[in-house]
N, CA, C and O atoms as a DFTB+ gen file, in Angstrom:
424 C
 N C O
     1  1       0.095       8.953      35.890
     2  2      -0.143       9.248      34.622
     3  2       0.613       9.628      33.112
     4  3       0.389      10.156      32.023
     5  1       1.557       9.020      33.822
     6  2       2.805       9.138      32.961
     7  2       3.516       6.800      32.329
     8  3       4.372       6.216      31.665
     9  1       2.242       6.521      33.268
    10  2       2.525       5.674      32.145
    11  2       1.613       5.504      30.594
    12  3       2.017       5.246      29.461
    13  1       0.046       5.813      31.202
    14  2      -1.208       5.562      30.299
    15  2      -0.464       6.635      29.022
    16  3      -0.653       6.257      27.865
    17  1       0.418       8.032      29.239
    18  2       1.287       8.394      27.847
    19  2       2.645       7.802      27.258
    20  3       3.121       7.978      26.137
    21  1       3.178       6.991      28.415
    22  2       4.164       6.085      27.713
    23  2       2.809       4.355      26.343
    24  3       3.164       3.879      25.265
    25  1       1.946       4.146      26.852
    26  2       1.354       3.248      26.669
    27  2       1.021       3.399      25.449
    28  3       1.272       2.702      24.466
    29  1       0.028       5.026      25.642
    30  2      -0.483       4.934      24.366
    31  2       0.869       5.273      23.520
    32  3       1.074       4.557      22.539
    33  1       2.233       6.771      23.949
    34  2       3.586       6.338      22.811
    35  2       3.195       4.135      22.249
    36  3       2.345       3.436      21.696
    37  1       4.165       4.066      22.738
    38  2       4.579       1.847      22.232
    39  2       3.074       1.836      21.667
    40  3       3.175       1.293      20.566
    41  1       1.572       2.210      21.909
    42  2       0.945       1.670      20.686
    43  2       0.633       2.401      19.599
    44  3      -0.167       2.014      18.748
    45  1       1.423       3.823      19.550
    46  2       1.214       4.577      18.346
    47  2       2.330       4.180      17.736
    48  3       2.428       4.602      16.584
    49  1       3.193       3.520      18.112
    50  2       4.488       2.824      17.520
    51  2       4.408       2.265      17.073
    52  3       4.594       2.465      15.872
    53  1       3.972       0.684      17.635
    54  2       3.180      -0.752      16.987
    55  2       2.849      -0.708      15.930
    56  3       3.328      -1.254      14.936
    57  1       1.464       0.356      16.111
    58  2       0.755      -0.251      14.978
    59  2       0.231       1.313      14.910
    60  3       0.982       1.812      14.072
    61  1      -0.576       2.231      15.315
    62  2      -0.884       3.995      13.877
    63  2       0.124       4.052      13.753
    64  3       0.512       3.528      12.708
    65  1       0.766       4.419      14.280
    66  2       1.944       5.363      13.317
    67  2       3.276       4.494      12.577
    68  3       4.421       4.856      12.306
    69  1       2.597       3.267      12.405
    70  2       3.270       2.057      11.185
    71  2       4.318       3.206      10.188
    72  3       3.939       4.271      10.677
    73  1       4.981       3.452       9.515
    74  2       5.101       4.242       8.389
    75  2       4.415       3.110       7.756
    76  3       4.087       1.937       7.933
    77  1       4.359       4.411       6.647
    78  2       3.513       4.763       5.158
    79  2       3.591       2.707       4.006
    80  3       2.827       1.777       3.747
    81  1       5.178       3.153       3.729
    82  2       5.730       1.484       4.072
    83  2       5.098      -0.019       4.274
    84  3       5.154      -1.040       3.588
    85  1       4.709       0.182       5.051
    86  2       5.388      -1.199       6.283
    87  2       3.470      -1.327       5.919
    88  3       3.033      -1.967       4.962
    89  1       2.608      -0.586       6.897
    90  2       1.240      -0.084       5.637
    91  2       1.239      -0.597       4.866
    92  3       0.774      -1.691       5.188
    93  1       1.606      -0.584       3.322
    94  2       2.000      -1.049       2.594
    95  2       1.898      -2.643       2.140
    96  3       0.933      -3.232       1.652
    97  1       2.990      -3.053       2.411
    98  2       3.240      -4.006       2.560
    99  2       2.433      -5.057       2.536
   100  3       2.028      -5.983       1.833
   101  1       2.288      -4.099       4.521
   102  2       0.876      -5.754       5.514
   103  2      -0.087      -5.859       4.447
   104  3      -0.314      -6.918       3.862
   105  1      -0.910      -4.264       4.080
   106  2      -2.317      -4.880       2.632
   107  2      -1.143      -5.796       1.579
   108  3      -0.927      -7.007       1.635
   109  1      -0.700      -5.096       0.930
   110  2      -0.516      -5.876      -0.100
   111  2      -0.172      -7.884       0.292
   112  3      -0.497      -8.981      -0.164
   113  1       0.772      -7.228       1.546
   114  2       0.646      -9.534       1.857
   115  2      -0.813      -9.580       2.318
   116  3      -0.715     -10.473       3.160
   117  1      -2.126      -9.210       2.332
   118  2      -2.895      -9.808       3.269
   119  2      -4.070     -10.020       1.626
   120  3      -5.206     -10.470       1.476
   121  1      -3.025      -9.418       0.660
   122  2      -4.080     -10.228      -0.751
   123  2      -3.111     -10.755      -1.363
   124  3      -2.984     -10.425      -2.543
   125  1      -2.065     -11.785      -0.749
   126  2      -1.715     -13.054      -1.495
   127  2       0.079     -12.197      -1.822
   128  3       0.767     -12.548      -0.864
   129  1       0.509     -11.743      -2.297
   130  2       1.616     -11.071      -2.387
   131  2       2.921     -11.429      -1.164
   132  3       2.541     -11.205      -0.015
   133  1       3.920     -11.783      -1.247
   134  2       5.001     -12.869      -0.120
   135  2       5.094     -11.039      -0.267
   136  3       4.981     -10.014      -0.940
   137  1       5.550     -12.061       1.638
   138  2       6.676     -10.627       1.884
   139  2       7.844      -9.801       1.865
   140  3       7.924      -8.715       2.440
   141  1       8.846     -10.400       1.116
   142  2       9.692      -9.968       0.343
   143  2       9.397      -8.835      -0.590
   144  3       9.920      -7.735      -0.772
   145  1       8.135      -9.628      -1.251
   146  2       7.935      -8.156      -2.558
   147  2       7.419      -7.422      -2.716
   148  3       7.367      -6.576      -3.609
   149  1       6.438      -7.782      -1.023
   150  2       5.183      -6.940      -0.505
   151  2       6.223      -5.091      -0.290
   152  3       5.996      -3.911      -0.557
   153  1       7.434      -5.962       0.382
   154  2       7.347      -4.950       1.294
   155  2       8.683      -4.376       0.424
   156  3       8.622      -3.265       0.952
   157  1       9.633      -4.273      -0.325
   158  2      10.223      -4.066      -1.160
   159  2       9.378      -2.871      -1.930
   160  3       9.858      -1.750      -1.761
   161  1       8.140      -2.948      -2.786
   162  2       6.382      -2.617      -3.624
   163  2       6.602      -1.273      -2.231
   164  3       7.244      -0.245      -2.448
   165  1       5.906      -1.588      -0.807
   166  2       5.909      -0.346      -0.088
   167  2       6.999       1.060      -0.277
   168  3       6.795       2.211      -0.663
   169  1       8.479       0.181       0.300
   170  2       9.271       1.078       0.131
   171  2      10.043       1.020      -0.581
   172  3      11.245       0.808      -0.420
   173  1       8.995       1.349      -2.197
   174  2       9.098       1.680      -3.188
   175  2       8.298       3.249      -3.889
   176  3       8.683       4.325      -4.346
   177  1       6.410       2.236      -3.501
   178  2       6.095       3.037      -2.730
   179  2       6.091       4.379      -2.001
   180  3       5.744       5.429      -2.542
   181  1       6.523       4.266      -0.673
   182  2       6.905       5.072       0.173
   183  2       8.115       5.809      -0.316
   184  3       8.000       6.891       0.259
   185  1       9.115       5.858      -0.975
   186  2       9.951       6.396      -0.976
   187  2       9.734       7.948      -2.103
   188  3       9.932       9.157      -1.986
   189  1       9.200       6.971      -3.210
   190  2       8.850       8.007      -5.048
   191  2       6.786       9.102      -4.293
   192  3       6.699      10.325      -4.396
   193  1       5.848       8.425      -3.816
   194  2       5.127       8.972      -3.579
   195  2       5.084       9.369      -2.410
   196  3       5.631       9.101      -1.340
   197  1       3.901      10.462      -3.023
   198  2       3.922      11.733      -1.937
   199  2       2.716      10.720      -0.633
   200  3       2.432       9.523      -0.678
   201  1       2.257      11.774       0.393
   202  2       1.222      10.694       1.454
   203  2       0.057      11.120       0.680
   204  3      -0.896      10.340       0.675
   205  1      -0.023      11.986       0.160
   206  2      -1.809      12.385      -0.470
   207  2      -2.100      11.375      -1.386
   208  3      -3.229      10.909      -1.534
   209  1      -0.586      10.838      -2.333
   210  2      -1.057       9.937      -3.501
   211  2      -0.783       9.174      -3.716
   212  3      -0.571       8.801      -4.870
   213  1      -0.496       7.874      -1.685
   214  2      -1.091       7.642      -1.090
   215  2      -1.859       7.129      -0.724
   216  3      -1.973       5.908      -0.838
   217  1      -3.007       8.195       0.090
   218  2      -3.412       7.779       0.406
   219  2      -5.093       7.875      -0.704
   220  3      -6.214       7.515      -0.346
   221  1      -4.615       8.579      -2.286
   222  2      -5.360       8.377      -3.216
   223  2      -5.860       6.599      -4.044
   224  3      -6.876       5.960      -4.317
   225  1      -4.388       6.479      -4.143
   226  2      -4.009       4.852      -4.350
   227  2      -5.111       3.943      -2.922
   228  3      -6.195       3.376      -3.060
   229  1      -4.614       4.058      -2.175
   230  2      -5.632       3.920      -1.076
   231  2      -6.944       3.523      -1.394
   232  3      -7.342       2.725      -2.243
   233  1      -7.380       4.017      -0.805
   234  2      -8.969       5.133      -1.246
   235  2      -9.830       4.674      -2.564
   236  3     -11.052       4.537      -2.509
   237  1      -9.094       4.461      -3.705
   238  2      -9.215       3.922      -5.472
   239  2      -8.794       2.643      -5.015
   240  3      -9.855       2.062      -4.790
   241  1      -7.628       1.676      -4.680
   242  2      -8.338       0.187      -3.588
   243  2      -8.939       0.063      -3.230
   244  3      -9.662      -0.655      -3.921
   245  1      -9.481       0.360      -2.096
   246  2     -10.409       0.008      -1.686
   247  2     -11.885       0.251      -2.320
   248  3     -12.643      -0.708      -2.175
   249  1     -12.384       1.313      -2.959
   250  2     -13.322       1.160      -3.934
   251  2     -13.330      -0.071      -4.800
   252  3     -14.203      -0.922      -4.970
   253  1     -12.561       0.015      -5.118
   254  2     -12.050      -1.156      -6.191
   255  2     -12.732      -2.545      -6.118
   256  3     -13.588      -3.211      -6.699
   257  1     -12.027      -2.594      -5.266
   258  2     -12.002      -5.054      -4.336
   259  2     -13.179      -4.300      -3.820
   260  3     -13.761      -4.584      -4.868
   261  1     -14.258      -3.449      -3.032
   262  2     -15.622      -3.265      -3.262
   263  2     -16.370      -3.614      -4.201
   264  3     -17.427      -3.939      -3.661
   265  1     -16.498      -3.804      -5.799
   266  2     -17.402      -4.108      -6.833
   267  2     -16.061      -5.234      -7.107
   268  3     -15.362      -4.571      -7.874
   269  1     -15.579      -6.118      -6.966
   270  2     -14.684      -7.122      -7.378
   271  2     -14.980      -8.029      -7.109
   272  3     -15.328      -7.936      -5.932
   273  1     -15.198      -9.787      -7.717
   274  2     -15.789     -10.499      -6.745
   275  2     -15.404     -10.968      -5.984
   276  3     -16.170     -11.528      -5.200
   277  1     -13.999     -11.008      -5.778
   278  2     -13.595     -11.767      -4.579
   279  2     -13.198     -10.151      -3.720
   280  3     -12.171      -9.640      -4.166
   281  1     -13.576      -9.713      -3.100
   282  2     -12.272      -8.353      -2.503
   283  2     -11.801      -8.378      -0.860
   284  3     -11.720      -7.660       0.137
   285  1     -11.507     -10.009      -1.445
   286  2     -10.381     -10.775       0.056
   287  2      -9.199     -10.644      -1.855
   288  3      -8.630     -11.710      -2.088
   289  1      -9.046      -9.977      -2.498
   290  2      -7.444     -10.313      -3.696
   291  2      -8.165      -9.577      -4.205
   292  3      -9.299      -9.559      -4.685
   293  1      -6.801      -8.526      -3.930
   294  2      -6.182      -7.546      -5.051
   295  2      -4.596      -8.246      -5.852
   296  3      -3.720      -8.867      -5.250
   297  1      -4.609      -8.028      -6.789
   298  2      -3.213      -8.526      -7.274
   299  2      -2.281      -7.243      -8.308
   300  3      -2.699      -6.142      -8.665
   301  1      -1.291      -7.711      -8.513
   302  2      -0.812      -6.745      -9.392
   303  2      -1.274      -5.674      -9.721
   304  3      -1.416      -4.596      -9.144
   305  1      -1.617      -6.233     -11.188
   306  2      -2.673      -6.582     -12.769
   307  2      -3.706      -4.679     -11.538
   308  3      -3.347      -3.502     -11.569
   309  1      -4.832      -5.288     -10.776
   310  2      -5.538      -4.864     -10.796
   311  2      -5.173      -3.358     -10.036
   312  3      -5.778      -2.299     -10.203
   313  1      -3.962      -3.616      -9.129
   314  2      -2.830      -2.581      -8.738
   315  2      -3.066      -1.603      -9.552
   316  3      -3.974      -0.799      -9.340
   317  1      -2.025      -1.528     -10.927
   318  2      -1.850      -1.383     -11.250
   319  2      -2.906      -0.365     -12.101
   320  3      -2.470       0.781     -12.206
   321  1      -3.871      -0.543     -12.555
   322  2      -5.695      -1.150     -13.064
   323  2      -5.629       0.677     -12.492
   324  3      -5.458       1.769     -13.036
   325  1      -5.876       0.169     -11.121
   326  2      -6.723       1.225     -10.548
   327  2      -5.383       2.383      -9.716
   328  3      -5.665       3.441      -9.153
   329  1      -4.686       2.098      -9.787
   330  2      -3.052       3.637     -10.784
   331  2      -2.991       4.492     -11.812
   332  3      -2.351       5.526     -12.003
   333  1      -4.327       3.447     -12.893
   334  2      -4.077       3.955     -14.135
   335  2      -5.118       5.071     -14.256
   336  3      -5.023       5.947     -15.116
   337  1      -6.479       4.990     -13.037
   338  2      -7.693       5.955     -12.741
   339  2      -7.380       6.698     -11.683
   340  3      -8.267       7.251     -11.032
   341  1      -6.018       6.816     -11.354
   342  2      -6.301       7.900     -10.784
   343  2      -5.558       9.590     -11.921
   344  3      -4.671       9.600     -12.775
   345  1      -6.557      10.923     -11.295
   346  2      -5.788      11.620     -13.001
   347  2      -4.593      12.095     -12.671
   348  3      -4.343      13.177     -13.200
   349  1      -3.069      11.291     -11.391
   350  2      -2.143      12.426     -10.841
   351  2      -1.491      10.475     -12.096
   352  3      -1.765       9.303     -11.840
   353  1      -0.745      10.989     -13.157
   354  2      -0.608      10.214     -14.387
   355  2       0.976       9.623     -12.345
   356  3       0.545       8.561     -11.896
   357  1       1.769       9.922     -11.811
   358  2       2.563       9.816     -11.672
   359  2       2.361       8.846     -10.522
   360  3       3.431       8.446     -10.063
   361  1       1.155       8.307      -9.867
   362  2       1.474       7.079      -8.908
   363  2       0.878       5.721      -9.939
   364  3       1.262       4.574      -9.712
   365  1      -0.073       6.031     -11.050
   366  2       0.280       4.473     -12.434
   367  2       1.561       4.396     -12.794
   368  3       2.079       3.286     -12.915
   369  1       2.361       5.688     -13.050
   370  2       3.486       5.389     -12.556
   371  2       5.081       4.166     -12.225
   372  3       6.044       3.550     -12.682
   373  1       4.379       4.494     -11.241
   374  2       5.491       4.473      -9.999
   375  2       4.590       3.485      -9.078
   376  3       5.301       2.915      -8.251
   377  1       3.386       3.171      -9.004
   378  2       2.910       1.143      -9.095
   379  2       3.717       0.799     -10.335
   380  3       4.777       0.530      -9.771
   381  1       3.974       0.610     -11.689
   382  2       4.253       0.120     -12.303
   383  2       6.078       0.024     -12.406
   384  3       6.667      -1.050     -12.535
   385  1       6.911       1.637     -12.303
   386  2       7.931       0.753     -11.576
   387  2       8.121       0.051     -10.538
   388  3       8.564      -1.026     -10.939
   389  1       8.012       0.041      -9.063
   390  2       7.684      -0.866      -8.127
   391  2       7.339      -1.957      -8.651
   392  3       8.312      -2.686      -8.846
   393  1       6.332      -2.403      -8.977
   394  2       6.228      -3.926      -9.723
   395  2       7.522      -4.707      -9.855
   396  3       8.206      -5.488      -9.195
   397  1       7.516      -3.843     -11.556
   398  2       8.618      -3.939     -12.228
   399  2      10.307      -4.713     -10.907
   400  3      10.868      -5.736     -10.515
   401  1      10.298      -3.623     -10.846
   402  2      11.626      -3.441      -9.530
   403  2      11.911      -4.944      -8.771
   404  3      12.803      -5.756      -8.523
   405  1      10.462      -4.679      -8.597
   406  2      10.282      -6.146      -7.398
   407  2      10.061      -7.004      -8.269
   408  3      10.043      -8.124      -7.759
   409  1       9.842      -7.014      -9.597
   410  2       9.373      -8.771      -9.730
   411  2       8.519      -8.895      -9.610
   412  3       8.489     -10.113      -9.434
   413  1       7.657      -8.601      -9.549
   414  2       5.593      -8.730      -9.738
   415  2       5.221      -8.104     -10.557
   416  3       5.271      -6.894     -10.780
   417  1       4.805      -8.952     -11.073
   418  2       4.221      -9.545     -13.097
   419  2       2.585      -9.128     -12.189
   420  3       1.932      -9.549     -11.234
   421  1       2.531      -8.195     -13.084
   422  2       1.041      -8.353     -13.194
   423  2      -0.099      -8.964     -13.811
   424  3      -1.235      -8.666     -13.442
């Protein structure tokens, strides 16, 4: 029984319970941004946005990609555009600051 709980806890630590910054960085890497800048953007957004704001950004980005001609690609310009459409202005501000601070050209 303890092995089952240990296995579940280990799975949680390695995959499902990854920090938001790690999930953001992984997502950005999937869309073509290099690991160093993806990590930088992920850490900045995680530090400066609430979980709810990050969830809004993620949902908006997913909806944006669904209608895109290439849904496997999301540029930083796309992410900034998506963030600007969210009613919370802080999201767009922090995405722009993260892009600039991490040297990601929109």
